Each structure stands twice: as C-alpha cells, then as structure tokens.
C-alpha positions in Angstrom: 23.0 -9.7 40.9 20.2 -8.3 43.0 16.5 -8.3 42.1 16.6 -4.6 41.0 19.3 -5.3 38.4 17.5 -8.4 37.1 14.3 -6.4 36.7 16.2 -3.6 34.8 17.8 -6.1 32.5 14.5 -7.8 31.7 12.8 -4.5 30.9 15.8 -3.2 28.8 15.0 -2.7 25.1 17.4 -4.6 22.9 18.0 -3.5 19.4 18.4 -6.5 17.1 20.4 -5.5 14.0 18.9 -6.7 10.7 21.0 -9.1 8.6 23.4 -7.4 6.1 21.6 -9.0 3.2 18.3 -7.5 4.2 19.9 -4.1 5.0 21.4 -3.9 1.6 18.5 -5.3 -0.4 15.9 -3.0 1.2 18.0 0.0 2.1 20.8 0.3 -0.5 20.2 2.3 -3.7 22.4 -0.1 -5.7 19.3 -2.4 -5.7 17.0 0.3 -7.0 17.0 -1.2 -10.5 15.5 -4.4 -9.0 12.7 -2.5 -7.4 12.2 -0.5 -10.6 11.4 -3.8 -12.4 9.0 -4.9 -9.6 7.3 -1.5 -9.7 6.8 -1.4 -13.4 5.3 -4.9 -13.5 3.0 -4.4 -10.5 2.2 -0.8 -11.6 1.3 -1.9 -15.1 -1.1 -4.6 -13.8 -2.9 -2.0 -11.5 -2.9 0.7 -14.2 -4.4 -1.6 -16.8 -7.0 -2.9 -14.4 -8.0 0.6 -13.3 -7.9 2.1 -16.8 -10.3 -0.6 -18.0 -12.7 0.1 -15.1 -12.6 3.9 -15.6 -13.7 3.4 -19.2 -16.4 0.8 -18.3 -19.8 2.2 -17.7 -20.6 -0.7 -15.4 -17.8 0.5 -13.0 -17.7 4.3 -13.6 -20.6 5.9 -15.5 -24.3 5.4 -16.1 -24.4 1.8 -14.9 -21.8 2.2 -12.2 -22.0 -0.4 -9.5 -23.5 -3.2 -11.7 -20.1 -4.9 -12.3 -19.2 -4.7 -8.6 -22.6 -6.0 -7.6 -22.1 -9.1 -9.7 -18.7 -9.6 -8.2 -20.1 -9.3 -4.7 -23.0 -11.7 -5.4 -20.5 -14.2 -6.8 -18.4 -13.9 -3.6 -21.5 -14.4 -1.4 -22.3 -17.6 -3.2 -18.9 -19.0 -1.9 -19.8 -19.0 1.8 -21.1 -22.5 2.0 -19.3 -25.6 3.3 -16.9 -26.5 6.1 -14.1 -24.4 4.6 -15.7 -21.8 2.4 -13.7 -19.6 0.0 -15.4 -16.5 1.6 -15.5 -16.3 5.4 -18.8 -15.4 7.0 -17.4 -12.3 8.6 -16.3 -11.0 5.3 -19.6 -11.9 3.7 -21.3 -9.8 6.3 -19.0 -6.9 5.3 -19.9 -7.3 1.6 -23.6 -7.7 2.3 -24.0 -4.8 4.8 -21.3 -2.3 3.9 -20.4 -2.8 0.2 -23.7 -3.6 -1.4 -25.7 -0.7 0.1 -23.0 1.7 -1.2 -22.0 -0.3 -4.3 -21.7 2.8 -6.5 -19.4 4.6 -4.1 -17.2 1.5 -3.8 -17.2 1.0 -7.6 -15.7 4.5 -8.0 -13.2 4.0 -5.1 -12.0 0.7 -6.6 -11.6 2.1 -10.1 -9.8 5.2 -9.2 -7.8 3.4 -6.5 -6.4 0.8 -8.9 -5.5 3.5 -11.4 -3.8 5.7 -8.9 -1.8 2.8 -7.3 -0.6 1.8 -10.7 0.4 5.4 -11.7 2.2 5.9 -8.4 4.2 2.7 -8.7 5.2 3.4 -12.3 6.2 7.0 -11.5 8.0 5.9 -8.3 6.0 8.4 -6.2 5.2 7.4 -2.5 6.0 3.8 -3.4 5.5 2.5 0.1 2.1 4.1 0.5 1.0 3.0 -3.0 2.1 -0.6 -2.4 0.3 -0.6 1.0 -3.0 0.3 -0.7 -2.3 -2.2 -3.5 -1.8 -4.9 -0.9 -5.0 -3.8 0.9 -7.0 -4.3 -2.4 -5.3 -7.6 -3.1 -6.2 -8.8 0.3 -9.8 -7.7 -0.2 -10.1 -9.5 -3.5 -8.6 -12.7 -2.0 -11.0 -12.6 0.9 -13.8 -12.3 -1.7 -12.6 -15.6 -3.3 -10.9 -14.0 -6.3 -7.4 -15.5 -6.8 -6.2 -14.6 -10.3 -2.9 -12.5 -10.1 -3.7 -11.2 -6.6 -1.3 -13.5 -4.6 1.6 -12.5 -6.9 0.8 -8.8 -6.6 0.4 -9.1 -2.8 3.8 -10.7 -2.4 5.4 -8.0 -4.6 3.6 -5.3 -2.6 5.1 -6.7 0.6 8.6 -6.4 -0.8 8.0 -2.9 -2.0 6.7 -1.9 1.4 9.9 -3.3 2.9 12.0 -1.4 0.4 10.1 1.9 0.6 13.2 3.9 1.2 14.9 2.9 -2.1 12.1 1.4 -4.2 11.4 4.8 -5.7 15.0 5.9 -6.1 14.8 5.5 -9.8 11.6 7.6 -9.8 10.1 10.7 -8.2 10.7 9.5 -4.6 14.3 10.3 -5.1 13.3 14.0 -4.7 9.9 13.6 -2.9 11.1 11.7 0.1 14.0 14.1 1.0 11.7 17.1 0.5 8.7 15.8 2.4 10.3 13.4 4.8 8.3 11.1 7.1 6.1 11.7 10.1 9.0 10.9 12.4 11.6 12.9 10.3 10.2 15.9 8.4 11.9 16.8 5.1 13.6 20.1 4.3 10.4 21.8 3.1 9.1 21.7 6.7 12.2 23.3 8.1 12.3 27.1 8.2 15.6 28.9 9.0 15.2 31.7 11.6 16.6 34.9 10.1 18.2 36.1 13.3 19.7 33.0 14.9 20.1 30.8 11.9 18.4 28.0 13.9 16.0 25.7 12.1 12.4 25.2 13.4 9.9 22.7 12.2 7.1 24.3 10.3 3.6 23.1 10.0 1.9 22.1 6.8 -1.3 23.8 5.9 
C-alpha cells in the first residue's frame, strides 16, 4: 500500500452505527409512552416553578428582581474556600451581567420556566424545550442551587437525545413533519411548481 492510499484511508470518514438499543430507545415511536412520562414529570416541575414566579411580585411585578437579587447574593456568598460551590468565573457573570439587569433576568427566568414546562407537557418542540431547560438547570447548579436540578438535567439530556420521538404523543407528531429541521425542511416549506410539478424549497418569512 503506497503513501497516497494510506493518507486517503486515514482521512476517510467512518460512520459508526449506533447500538440497536439506543437506536430503538431514541428513534422508535414504540417508546413514545416512556418519553411522555418523562415529559409530563419534567414539564410539571418547570410549569409549577414558572407559574409561581409569574404570580409573585418579587419575580414579575412591582418588586420584580428582588427575589433574584437575593438568590444571586446567596450564590456570591459561596465563592470562598479551596473548592467553592460557585466558581469565580460564574460569580463574575452573576455580579457583572445578572445583577445590573436583574429585572430583565427575573422576567426571562419566570417566562422561560413556564414556557419550557408548557412545551414539554404539550410535546411541542421537545428537543428545543429540553435544551433550554437543561441550560437553566446548569445555570442554577453553577450558582450552587442543587434541589431537583440534577434530576431535571439528566431527564433533559435524555429528551434531547430522543427529540425525534419524545413528542410523538404530543404536538410534535404533526409539527416536526410540517416544519422539519434546518437540514431537512418540512412539507410547509416545499412549493410545487404548477408547470413542471417539481418541488422547490421556499423561504420562511
């Protein structure tokens, strides 16, 4: 085998097939009932948390930002020691990005939690909703708040992996084929040419 052949073999892209168990668990609609249970549990936790904040003036209302300010101050108090609960780089983020805009973040968190919960329960854009849920869980953990966050983070990871079928018993059953993905647009973005009958990708407004 010459050097050129060896170089081509080294640079060749190899597709490694996923195990049958993972392929079925994350891509087969027969497991949709399992993801429904996961969605309902995680969605309820987010919906309840968001609903409570939306009806709390300390989060959304006349005193918006006061509750989040207290949460951030508590997180900043955990930066001491050799192995602090809150890392210094995240403390910088809280102190210089969150606190100066605490009211805006208070609204974003409140509505974000509620929308993630509603999307998971309805089964609409489950992968996207789970991603933002995971992002918030990670943020809370970095701020030193454990609670139920590790459990929800793990569940969000599984829902992201099962995004194709996690919403099958839900609105994604119709939304995903209609809208598709960035790499494979759905049927609403395909327009049939009246003369040739060929399909062309349309552009969303």
